[in-house]
C-alpha positions in Angstrom: 3.6 -25.1 47.0 4.2 -21.5 46.7 2.5 -19.6 43.5 6.5 -18.0 42.8 7.5 -21.8 43.1 4.9 -23.3 40.7 5.4 -20.4 38.4 9.1 -20.3 38.4 8.9 -24.3 37.3 6.6 -24.0 34.5 8.7 -21.0 33.1 11.8 -23.3 33.7 9.9 -26.3 31.6 8.5 -24.1 29.2 12.2 -22.3 28.2 13.4 -26.3 28.2 10.8 -27.6 25.6 11.9 -24.2 23.7 15.4 -24.8 24.0 15.1 -28.4 23.5 13.0 -27.5 20.1 15.5 -24.9 18.6 18.0 -27.2 19.3 16.2 -30.0 17.0 15.7 -27.5 14.5 19.1 -26.6 14.2 20.1 -29.9 13.8 17.3 -30.9 11.4 17.6 -27.7 9.2 20.3 -25.6 7.7 18.5 -22.0 8.7 20.6 -21.4 12.1 24.0 -22.0 10.2 22.9 -20.3 6.8 21.4 -17.1 9.4 25.2 -17.1 10.9 27.4 -17.8 7.8 25.5 -14.8 6.2 25.8 -12.7 9.8 29.4 -13.5 10.0 30.1 -11.9 7.0 29.6 -8.7 8.4 30.4 -9.3 12.0 33.1 -11.9 12.4 33.1 -12.4 16.1 30.6 -12.3 18.9 29.6 -12.9 22.6 26.4 -14.1 23.2 26.0 -10.6 25.6 26.0 -9.1 22.3 22.2 -9.9 21.5 21.0 -9.0 24.7 18.8 -5.6 25.3 19.3 -3.3 24.2 20.5 -4.4 20.9 22.9 -2.5 19.1 21.6 -1.0 15.9 24.4 -2.8 13.8 23.8 -6.1 14.9 19.7 -5.1 14.3 16.9 -7.1 16.2 16.0 -9.9 13.4 19.7 -11.2 14.1 19.2 -10.7 17.7 16.5 -13.4 17.7 18.9 -15.9 16.2 21.9 -14.8 17.8 20.8 -15.3 21.4 20.8 -19.0 20.9 24.4 -19.4 20.3 24.8 -21.0 23.1 22.5 -24.1 21.9 25.0 -24.3 19.0 27.6 -25.0 21.5 25.8 -27.7 23.4 25.2 -29.2 20.4 28.8 -28.8 19.2 30.1 -30.0 22.5 27.8 -33.0 22.6 28.8 -34.1 19.5 32.4 -33.9 20.4 32.2 -36.0 23.8 30.3 -38.5 22.3 32.8 -39.2 19.5 36.1 -38.5 22.1 37.0 -35.3 20.0 38.8 -33.4 22.4 38.1 -29.5 22.6 40.8 -26.9 21.7 41.3 -25.0 25.2 42.0 -21.1 24.8 44.1 -18.5 27.0 41.7 -18.8 29.7 41.8 -22.6 29.6 38.2 -22.5 28.4 36.9 -25.6 25.5 36.4 -24.1 22.0 35.6 -26.3 19.0 36.4 -25.4 15.3 33.4 -26.4 13.0 33.2 -26.2 9.3 30.1 -25.2 7.4 30.3 -25.3 3.3 33.6 -24.0 3.0 33.8 -21.6 6.6 35.4 -22.4 9.8 33.9 -21.3 12.9 35.3 -21.1 16.4 32.6 -21.6 19.2 33.6 -21.6 22.5 33.5 -20.7 26.3 35.0 -17.5 27.3 35.6 -17.3 31.2 37.1 -14.1 31.2 33.7 -12.2 31.8 32.1 -14.7 33.5 31.0 -17.6 31.2 30.1 -16.3 27.7 29.5 -18.4 24.5 31.3 -16.9 21.5 31.6 -17.4 18.0 34.4 -16.3 15.5 35.1 -16.8 12.0 38.3 -18.1 11.0 40.2 -17.3 8.2 42.8 -19.5 6.1 42.2 -22.2 9.2 44.2 -25.4 8.5 43.4 -27.7 11.7 41.5 -29.8 13.3 37.7 -29.4 12.8 34.2 -30.6 13.0 32.4 -30.4 10.0 28.4 -29.2 10.9 27.3 -32.1 8.7 28.3 -34.8 10.4 26.9 -33.5 13.5 23.3 -32.6 11.5 23.5 -36.4 10.2 24.8 -38.0 13.5 27.7 -39.3 11.7 30.1 -41.5 14.2 33.9 -39.9 13.9 36.2 -42.1 12.7 38.4 -42.7 16.0 35.4 -43.7 18.2 35.1 -47.2 17.8 38.8 -47.7 18.6 38.7 -45.2 21.6 35.9 -47.1 23.1 37.8 -50.5 23.0 40.8 -48.7 24.1 38.8 -47.1 27.0 36.9 -51.0 27.9 40.7 -52.3 27.9 41.9 -49.8 30.3 38.5 -50.6 32.2 39.1 -54.1 32.5 42.6 -53.3 33.3 41.8 -51.4 36.3 39.5 -54.1 37.3 42.1 -56.7 37.4 44.6 -54.7 39.3 41.6 -54.2 42.2 41.5 -57.7 42.8 44.9 -57.5 44.7 45.6 -53.8 45.0 43.3 -51.9 47.2 40.8 -50.2 45.5 41.4 -46.8 47.1 45.4 -47.2 45.9 44.5 -47.9 42.2 41.6 -44.8 42.5 44.4 -42.5 43.8 46.9 -43.6 41.3 44.2 -43.1 38.3 43.5 -39.6 39.6 47.2 -38.5 39.7 47.6 -39.5 36.2 44.3 -37.7 35.0 45.4 -34.7 37.0 49.2 -35.3 35.5 47.8 -35.4 32.0 45.2 -32.3 32.1 48.2 -30.1 33.4 50.2 -31.4 30.4 47.6 -30.8 28.0 46.2 -27.5 29.1 48.5 -25.9 31.5 48.2 -25.5 35.4 44.9 -24.5 36.0 
């Protein structure tokens, strides 16, 4: 193995370990969310690139230390939503986003495909829609719909298995895939 390969692998492992520690810290205490709440009082919308060097003066180096990890918070929210069968919202660019509530504030956090794939966060005022409470993520609170959806999915899987006894599996697979694609087009529009 070449020196560059070993060094690259070592750095990847170190970044992965650091990111896991930061995500765990985000999930076990309020430091990051307290920072976000305070920061967004001054700057109500940002993308992760706003924290890259050189850091704008209005953001400051101290805020850059926190802000550059917005993608990890997005990962926590996305993973919680997926585990609990909570659908993302979709932006005008068909990018997934979620609304999280922390104390009495609402924040939209998501991907922005306009300039590649950037994570953004913006404070929402007078928000009345669906949201994920940050404390549900922190406490691993199961969504009310999770068990019901799991039962429905298990039932669907059993029905599909039954059909494959007398209909060729490829025909069932094609029909299911076509149906899923139809649903996607109706929910989020054509891609």
